[in-house]
N, C-alpha and C positions, 0 to 999 in steps of 0.2 A: 359649755353648758350656760355659765353666768352671761357672757356677752350675748348670747342667743336670747335669752329670756328677758334681760335687760331692754334689748332691741324692741323685743314684741311688746312691752310695756310703752316705750316710747312711741312705736308706731299707732298703736290703739289710741293711747291717752292724748298724744300731743299732735299727731298728724290726722286722726281722725278714720283710720281704717277700722275696718270690722274685725272680729278675732277670726273668722274663716280666711283672711286675706293675708294675715301677717307673718305666717310661718315661712313661706318661701322667700320673702323679702328679708326677714331677719336672718335666715340661712346664708344670704349674701353679705349682709352687714356684718355679721359675727367675725368675719375674716379679715377685717380692718386691723392691722398690726401694731398700732400706736398703744403703748403699754399704759399710759395714762388714761385712756378713754372709757375704759369700763368704769373706772373709779369717778370718773368726771360725769358719765351719764348716770351711774347711781345717785350721786348727790343731787343732780339737776332733777331726778325723778322723786326725789323725797325719799331715798332708801327702801324700794318697796319689797316687800317679803315674798310676794307672790307674782307670777306672770298672769296675762289675762285669761289663761286656761286653768290657773289654780295651781301650777306647778311652783315649788318652793324655788328662790333665787338663792343661790349660794353667796354668801358674803365674801368680802376680799379675803378674809381669813380662812375661808372653806367652810365655815359653820353653815348648816342649813336649818332653816325653819322646820317645823312640825310637818310632815307629809301625811295627807289624810288618806286612809285606807278603807272606810266603810262606804260601801255603795248603797244605792236606793234599794237594789234587789235584795239586799241583806237584812233590811229593816221589817220589823212586824207591822202589820196594818194597824192604822191609826197613829203611827210616828209622826211627829211634826220634825221636818228636816230643813236645812240650809244647804243650798248647793254650794260646794266648796273647790270642787275642781272636776275636770272632764277627763276622762281616761281616753277616749276617742276623739281625736283632733283633727278628723278627717273634714274636709269642707260640707261633705253632704250631712253628717251629723250636726255640725256647728250651724249650719242653715236650717237644720229641722229644729234645733234649739232656739233660734231667732224667730222662726216661724210660730213656735210655741210660747213666745216671749219668756224664755229661761235664759238667765245669766248667772254668773258666779254671785251669790247672794240672795238669789230668789228663794222663796219659801215654800215649800212642796209637802204636802200630806199624802202619805201612803194611804188610800182607803181601802183597797181590796187587793188581793192576789187572786187571779184566776186559776182556779185548779188545773182546768183543761189544757191550757198551754203556758201557764205561768205569766201570763200578762198581768200588767200593773194598772190599776185605776187609780189616778192622782188627782189631787185639786192642786193647782198652782196659784200662789198668793191668796188663797182662800176663795178663788174663782170656780169657774166652771169645771167639771170632771172631765179628765181626758183619759182615754185607754192607750197604753203605751207598751211595746214589747219588753220581754224579760231583757233582752239584748241592751235595751235604752236603759234599764235599770241598772245594768252592770255596767254601762258606761258612765254613770254621774256618782262622783265621790261626794258624800255628804257629811254634815255635822249633825248630829241629833240633839 
C-alpha cells in the first residue's frame, strides 16, 4: 500500500499524469523489489501524508495519518466543506470531478438536499450551483 500510494504521488506531481490515470501505472511500479526505493521515493517527494486521492500513506514505521470518514452526503445543508479524499477512484468518477473542477482541497458548500431523490445542490469554490446525485455525495470524503 505504501509503495503504491507513493508512486501515485510521484506520477501526478513529478510526471504530470492526471489522477484518473495513475492507479494502473502505480500498480505495476509498486512491485519493484528494491528495499530502499520506498524510503528514497518518500524522501524525494517530501514525505507526503496522503496520495492524490486523499488516502493516507503509511510511514516506514507503519503509522498512518488520520483517515477521513465524513462524506458530503452526511453533512447538513449550509455546511462549508473541503474535499479531503475520494472513495470512488474509478476513471469515470475522477473524470467527472475534473469536469466539475473539483480536486482535493476544493471548497464545497452543501446548499440543499432534495427530498425527492436525495440529490444534492452544491456550490463549488463559491461559484455556480450544481445538482449532483446522492451517490456523488457518498463518494466524496470531506473536512467540515
